DRENBA-186884 format. One record per residue (C-alpha): residue number from 1; x, y, z. Coordinates in nm, 2 decimals. Layout:
N
 seq     xx     yy     zz
 NUM      X      Y      Z
...
//
This chain:
414
 seq     xx     yy     zz
   1  -0.84  -3.18  -2.07
   2  -0.75  -3.10  -2.43
   3  -0.58  -2.77  -2.36
   4  -0.48  -2.52  -2.11
   5  -0.61  -2.16  -2.14
   6  -0.39  -1.90  -1.97
   7  -0.58  -1.58  -1.86
   8  -0.27  -1.40  -1.73
   9  -0.28  -1.04  -1.84
  10  -0.64  -1.08  -1.96
  11  -0.86  -1.06  -1.65
  12  -1.18  -0.95  -1.81
  13  -1.49  -1.08  -1.99
  14  -1.55  -0.82  -2.26
  15  -1.32  -0.80  -2.56
  16  -1.14  -1.12  -2.46
  17  -1.09  -1.39  -2.73
  18  -0.98  -1.65  -2.47
  19  -1.33  -1.73  -2.35
  20  -1.42  -1.90  -2.68
  21  -1.16  -2.17  -2.60
  22  -1.25  -2.26  -2.24
  23  -1.48  -2.56  -2.31
  24  -1.30  -2.89  -2.22
  25  -1.00  -2.69  -2.10
  26  -0.81  -2.62  -1.78
  27  -0.82  -2.24  -1.74
  28  -0.55  -2.08  -1.52
  29  -0.41  -1.74  -1.43
  30  -0.05  -1.71  -1.31
  31   0.10  -1.46  -1.06
  32   0.48  -1.46  -1.05
  33   0.63  -1.40  -0.71
  34   0.93  -1.16  -0.66
  35   1.27  -1.30  -0.75
  36   1.62  -1.15  -0.74
  37   1.71  -0.93  -1.03
  38   2.08  -0.93  -0.97
  39   2.09  -0.55  -0.95
  40   2.19  -0.39  -0.62
  41   2.01  -0.68  -0.44
  42   1.68  -0.55  -0.56
  43   1.40  -0.80  -0.65
  44   1.23  -0.77  -0.99
  45   0.90  -0.71  -0.81
  46   0.82  -0.54  -0.48
  47   0.61  -0.71  -0.22
  48   0.34  -0.45  -0.27
  49   0.32  -0.50  -0.64
  50   0.31  -0.88  -0.59
  51   0.03  -0.84  -0.33
  52  -0.17  -0.62  -0.57
  53  -0.14  -0.86  -0.86
  54  -0.24  -1.15  -0.63
  55  -0.55  -0.96  -0.52
  56  -0.65  -0.90  -0.88
  57  -0.61  -1.27  -0.97
  58  -0.79  -1.38  -0.65
  59  -1.08  -1.15  -0.74
  60  -1.09  -1.29  -1.10
  61  -1.09  -1.65  -1.00
  62  -1.36  -1.59  -0.73
  63  -1.59  -1.45  -1.01
  64  -1.49  -1.74  -1.24
  65  -1.44  -2.05  -1.03
  66  -1.35  -2.26  -1.34
  67  -1.02  -2.06  -1.35
  68  -0.74  -2.19  -1.12
  69  -0.49  -1.95  -0.96
  70  -0.13  -2.06  -0.99
  71   0.16  -1.89  -0.82
  72   0.51  -1.95  -0.96
  73   0.75  -1.87  -1.24
  74   0.56  -1.85  -1.56
  75   0.77  -2.10  -1.77
  76   0.76  -2.37  -1.50
  77   0.40  -2.31  -1.41
  78   0.28  -2.34  -1.77
  79   0.47  -2.66  -1.83
  80   0.33  -2.81  -1.50
  81  -0.02  -2.71  -1.59
  82   0.01  -2.87  -1.93
  83   0.14  -3.19  -1.78
  84  -0.11  -3.20  -1.50
  85  -0.40  -3.15  -1.75
  86  -0.26  -3.40  -1.99
  87  -0.29  -3.13  -2.26
  88  -0.10  -3.08  -2.58
  89  -0.23  -2.73  -2.65
  90  -0.17  -2.40  -2.48
  91  -0.41  -2.11  -2.56
  92  -0.30  -1.76  -2.45
  93  -0.27  -1.41  -2.58
  94   0.02  -1.32  -2.81
  95   0.28  -1.14  -2.62
  96   0.48  -0.86  -2.79
  97   0.75  -0.85  -2.52
  98   1.07  -1.03  -2.62
  99   1.10  -1.25  -2.31
 100   0.74  -1.37  -2.32
 101   0.76  -1.43  -2.70
 102   1.08  -1.64  -2.64
 103   0.90  -1.85  -2.38
 104   0.62  -1.93  -2.62
 105   0.87  -2.02  -2.89
 106   1.04  -2.26  -2.65
 107   0.71  -2.42  -2.56
 108   0.63  -2.48  -2.93
 109   0.91  -2.73  -2.94
 110   0.69  -2.97  -2.73
 111   0.33  -2.83  -2.74
 112   0.09  -2.66  -2.98
 113   0.06  -2.30  -2.89
 114  -0.24  -2.10  -3.00
 115  -0.16  -1.73  -2.95
 116  -0.47  -1.51  -2.98
 117  -0.47  -1.13  -3.03
 118  -0.32  -0.94  -2.74
 119  -0.46  -0.63  -2.56
 120  -0.35  -0.39  -2.83
 121  -0.52  -0.19  -3.11
 122  -0.32  -0.34  -3.39
 123  -0.20  -0.70  -3.41
 124  -0.01  -0.69  -3.74
 125   0.35  -0.57  -3.73
 126   0.44  -0.22  -3.86
 127   0.70  -0.12  -4.11
 128   1.01  -0.03  -3.91
 129   1.04   0.30  -4.09
 130   0.71   0.42  -3.94
 131   0.85   0.34  -3.59
 132   1.15   0.57  -3.61
 133   0.97   0.83  -3.40
 134   0.63   0.87  -3.24
 135   0.54   1.15  -3.48
 136   0.61   0.93  -3.78
 137   0.40   0.65  -3.63
 138   0.11   0.88  -3.55
 139   0.12   1.07  -3.88
 140   0.15   0.75  -4.09
 141  -0.13   0.59  -3.90
 142  -0.38   0.48  -4.16
 143  -0.51   0.16  -4.02
 144  -0.84   0.13  -3.84
 145  -0.81  -0.02  -3.49
 146  -0.91  -0.38  -3.46
 147  -1.27  -0.44  -3.36
 148  -1.34  -0.56  -3.00
 149  -1.40  -0.93  -2.96
 150  -1.73  -1.08  -2.87
 151  -1.68  -1.30  -2.56
 152  -2.01  -1.49  -2.60
 153  -2.13  -1.69  -2.30
 154  -1.90  -1.70  -2.00
 155  -1.96  -2.00  -1.77
 156  -2.02  -1.96  -1.40
 157  -1.97  -1.58  -1.40
 158  -2.07  -1.44  -1.06
 159  -2.19  -1.09  -0.98
 160  -1.96  -0.81  -0.88
 161  -2.14  -0.78  -0.55
 162  -2.04  -1.14  -0.45
 163  -1.68  -1.04  -0.39
 164  -1.51  -0.73  -0.24
 165  -1.31  -0.52  -0.47
 166  -0.93  -0.50  -0.41
 167  -0.83  -0.17  -0.26
 168  -0.63   0.05  -0.49
 169  -0.51   0.39  -0.60
 170  -0.74   0.69  -0.53
 171  -1.03   0.47  -0.44
 172  -1.05   0.31  -0.78
 173  -1.15  -0.05  -0.76
 174  -0.91  -0.22  -1.00
 175  -1.08  -0.54  -1.08
 176  -1.30  -0.69  -1.34
 177  -1.64  -0.51  -1.34
 178  -1.54  -0.20  -1.14
 179  -1.29  -0.10  -1.41
 180  -1.58  -0.07  -1.65
 181  -1.77   0.15  -1.41
 182  -1.47   0.37  -1.34
 183  -1.39   0.41  -1.71
 184  -1.75   0.50  -1.80
 185  -1.76   0.76  -1.52
 186  -1.44   0.92  -1.64
 187  -1.55   0.90  -2.01
 188  -1.88   1.07  -1.94
 189  -1.77   1.33  -1.69
 190  -1.40   1.41  -1.72
 191  -1.26   1.30  -2.05
 192  -1.35   1.63  -2.22
 193  -1.11   1.82  -1.99
 194  -0.83   1.56  -2.03
 195  -0.59   1.78  -2.23
 196  -0.62   2.06  -1.97
 197  -0.59   1.83  -1.66
 198  -0.35   1.56  -1.78
 199  -0.04   1.71  -1.62
 200  -0.20   1.70  -1.28
 201   0.00   1.53  -1.00
 202  -0.26   1.45  -0.73
 203  -0.61   1.32  -0.73
 204  -0.83   1.07  -0.92
 205  -0.97   1.25  -1.22
 206  -0.69   1.46  -1.37
 207  -0.62   1.16  -1.59
 208  -0.80   0.84  -1.70
 209  -0.60   0.61  -1.48
 210  -0.64   0.35  -1.76
 211  -0.28   0.23  -1.73
 212  -0.34  -0.02  -1.46
 213  -0.65  -0.16  -1.62
 214  -0.48  -0.20  -1.96
 215  -0.16  -0.34  -1.81
 216  -0.34  -0.63  -1.64
 217  -0.61  -0.67  -1.91
 218  -0.89  -0.56  -1.68
 219  -1.02  -0.35  -1.97
 220  -0.98  -0.42  -2.34
 221  -0.80  -0.13  -2.52
 222  -1.01  -0.20  -2.84
 223  -1.32  -0.15  -2.63
 224  -1.18   0.18  -2.48
 225  -1.09   0.30  -2.83
 226  -1.44   0.21  -2.97
 227  -1.60   0.40  -2.67
 228  -1.40   0.71  -2.74
 229  -1.49   0.70  -3.11
 230  -1.85   0.65  -3.03
 231  -1.84   0.96  -2.81
 232  -1.67   1.15  -3.09
 233  -1.95   1.05  -3.33
 234  -2.22   1.14  -3.08
 235  -2.08   1.46  -2.93
 236  -1.80   1.57  -3.17
 237  -1.42   1.56  -3.15
 238  -1.28   1.78  -2.87
 239  -0.93   1.84  -2.73
 240  -0.99   1.60  -2.45
 241  -1.11   1.29  -2.63
 242  -0.86   1.35  -2.92
 243  -0.57   1.38  -2.68
 244  -0.66   1.07  -2.49
 245  -0.65   0.88  -2.82
 246  -0.30   1.02  -2.87
 247  -0.19   0.88  -2.54
 248  -0.33   0.54  -2.62
 249  -0.13   0.56  -2.95
 250   0.18   0.62  -2.74
 251   0.12   0.29  -2.57
 252   0.08   0.12  -2.91
 253   0.39   0.29  -3.04
 254   0.61   0.16  -2.76
 255   0.46  -0.19  -2.79
 256   0.53  -0.22  -3.16
 257   0.87  -0.04  -3.13
 258   0.96  -0.30  -2.86
 259   0.84  -0.58  -3.09
 260   1.09  -0.49  -3.36
 261   1.37  -0.41  -3.10
 262   1.34  -0.75  -2.93
 263   1.61  -0.80  -2.67
 264   1.78  -0.48  -2.77
 265   1.49  -0.29  -2.60
 266   1.65  -0.38  -2.27
 267   2.00  -0.29  -2.36
 268   2.29  -0.51  -2.25
 269   2.16  -0.76  -1.99
 270   2.46  -0.70  -1.76
 271   2.42  -0.38  -1.56
 272   2.71  -0.27  -1.36
 273   2.67  -0.18  -0.99
 274   2.55   0.18  -0.95
 275   2.68   0.45  -0.72
 276   2.54   0.32  -0.39
 277   2.50   0.67  -0.24
 278   2.31   0.81  -0.55
 279   2.10   0.49  -0.59
 280   1.99   0.49  -0.23
 281   1.92   0.86  -0.22
 282   1.70   0.83  -0.54
 283   1.52   0.52  -0.45
 284   1.45   0.61  -0.09
 285   1.37   0.98  -0.15
 286   1.68   1.13   0.02
 287   1.82   1.34  -0.26
 288   1.73   1.67  -0.10
 289   1.53   1.78  -0.40
 290   1.17   1.80  -0.28
 291   0.99   1.70  -0.60
 292   1.22   1.40  -0.65
 293   1.19   1.29  -0.29
 294   0.81   1.32  -0.30
 295   0.81   1.11  -0.63
 296   1.01   0.84  -0.46
 297   0.77   0.82  -0.17
 298   0.46   0.81  -0.40
 299   0.61   0.52  -0.60
 300   0.70   0.32  -0.29
 301   0.37   0.39  -0.10
 302   0.12   0.37  -0.39
 303   0.28   0.19  -0.68
 304   0.19   0.47  -0.90
 305   0.32   0.80  -1.04
 306   0.17   1.03  -1.30
 307   0.34   1.06  -1.64
 308   0.47   1.40  -1.55
 309   0.63   1.28  -1.23
 310   0.77   0.97  -1.39
 311   0.95   1.18  -1.65
 312   1.10   1.41  -1.39
 313   1.20   1.13  -1.16
 314   1.37   0.93  -1.44
 315   1.54   1.24  -1.58
 316   1.70   1.34  -1.25
 317   1.83   0.98  -1.19
 318   1.98   0.95  -1.54
 319   2.11   1.30  -1.61
 320   2.19   1.44  -1.27
 321   2.28   1.13  -1.06
 322   2.44   0.94  -1.35
 323   2.25   0.62  -1.29
 324   2.22   0.37  -1.57
 325   1.89   0.41  -1.75
 326   1.84   0.03  -1.73
 327   1.88   0.04  -1.36
 328   1.62   0.32  -1.35
 329   1.39   0.10  -1.56
 330   1.43  -0.19  -1.32
 331   1.33   0.02  -1.02
 332   1.01   0.13  -1.20
 333   0.95  -0.23  -1.29
 334   0.97  -0.34  -0.93
 335   0.72  -0.09  -0.80
 336   0.48   0.02  -1.06
 337   0.14  -0.15  -1.04
 338   0.08  -0.06  -1.40
 339   0.41  -0.20  -1.52
 340   0.42  -0.25  -1.89
 341   0.76  -0.36  -2.03
 342   0.74  -0.17  -2.36
 343   0.62   0.16  -2.21
 344   0.85   0.14  -1.91
 345   1.17   0.05  -2.09
 346   1.09   0.25  -2.40
 347   1.03   0.57  -2.19
 348   1.35   0.53  -1.99
 349   1.55   0.47  -2.31
 350   1.38   0.77  -2.46
 351   1.48   1.00  -2.18
 352   1.84   0.86  -2.19
 353   1.86   0.92  -2.56
 354   1.92   0.55  -2.64
 355   1.84   0.41  -2.98
 356   1.64   0.71  -3.09
 357   1.74   1.07  -3.10
 358   1.89   1.29  -2.83
 359   1.85   1.27  -2.46
 360   1.55   1.43  -2.30
 361   1.62   1.64  -1.99
 362   1.36   1.77  -1.75
 363   1.45   2.08  -1.54
 364   1.30   1.95  -1.22
 365   1.29   2.29  -1.04
 366   1.11   2.46  -1.33
 367   0.88   2.17  -1.35
 368   0.80   2.17  -0.98
 369   0.73   2.55  -0.98
 370   0.51   2.51  -1.29
 371   0.31   2.20  -1.20
 372   0.32   2.21  -0.82
 373   0.34   2.58  -0.75
 374   0.19   2.57  -0.40
 375   0.37   2.24  -0.31
 376   0.05   2.04  -0.26
 377   0.20   1.73  -0.42
 378   0.52   1.76  -0.22
 379   0.34   1.83   0.11
 380   0.11   1.53   0.05
 381   0.40   1.28   0.02
 382   0.67   1.44   0.24
 383   0.44   1.59   0.50
 384   0.59   1.94   0.48
 385   0.67   2.20   0.22
 386   0.87   2.52   0.25
 387   0.98   2.59  -0.11
 388   1.12   2.41  -0.41
 389   1.48   2.50  -0.34
 390   1.53   2.48   0.04
 391   1.91   2.48   0.00
 392   1.89   2.84  -0.12
 393   1.75   2.93   0.23
 394   2.04   2.78   0.41
 395   1.92   2.41   0.44
 396   2.13   2.12   0.33
 397   2.23   2.11  -0.03
 398   2.09   1.83  -0.25
 399   2.31   1.53  -0.32
 400   2.34   1.66  -0.68
 401   2.21   2.00  -0.77
 402   1.95   1.99  -1.05
 403   2.06   2.13  -1.39
 404   1.86   2.40  -1.57
 405   1.78   2.32  -1.93
 406   2.05   2.56  -2.04
 407   2.31   2.38  -1.83
 408   2.20   2.05  -1.97
 409   2.22   2.19  -2.32
 410   2.58   2.29  -2.26
 411   2.67   1.93  -2.18
 412   2.63   1.84  -2.55
 413   2.40   1.55  -2.48
 414   2.10   1.71  -2.65
//
């Protein structure tokens, strides 16, 4: 074999430049197992997240038998694959995350590395001045998105019906093929209402649920962007399709912001031990605040949270419980099926007020009453709901009482 082609994070046919390099190559996909993170004895990846990623990879290699499934640490597995194939060239997508980019740089000392465009709209770096805030990034956005790639002929592709879909969130079949169908269904029947429904907490169609597909490369973001623009040309720009593009630009913003931050995105690597009582209460859903405890259960049981819930869950941990924002980010990293390093660490730093601007606080009681007025979300995950502030009716007080926005403003952290 003349080269190794790594499909990790690119589990699709359409809009995937890797397929043009598979002839006379050993193609692989790597799934990394959980390993100790050094923080509170927590692994960097939950068993549930690992099992989900493994199902995705198994489905992909079943459809493409020429691709081999490898389980192991990425650096070691890539070197072993290159040695086993007798190859001097690695072909993969260009990572923007610091750790992944550093790994490729190390491999370049011994092998030729051909890094192809990643699953982002824009491959060229941005001027750091345009990344000082999202509004500057969006308002200065003059580039056209890169065009989707033509994959050409894909050898040995088997039909979707040949293999069962991995089970996943809200009945969505997160795997190659079914993601296309789910996206087309959402685009044609629900996208127009996106701006009105995007703050929903329960259900399948209040949001696009694209985050899992994009994080694992089950869909190409250039293809999604082109689909939205085609809809806009055919049916006009509306609040729904326009706002979905804004959310995709947020993903781009965090990716390119992370690219210029490098290792600084993650803060100092050494994270001190956290308050054990607060940490366990937050991660296990024992804070006494119904919305936060429901959020903890959703994350552990499903590997997912809506954007609205993630912001509230992180804000309470950082501002009320006093947990290190980096510890909060590692907990999300361990459990989220749609984990993306830039969006995850960028959002947690954003809420903490690190690197850019002031801290962002969410009044979790106001948020609960506004977005879950009847307690449907809380009842779904906790099995019961009385009200959003049960301690006011004589029940146990929360481990730390939530602050109102005025109380937080008075702390001077704004």
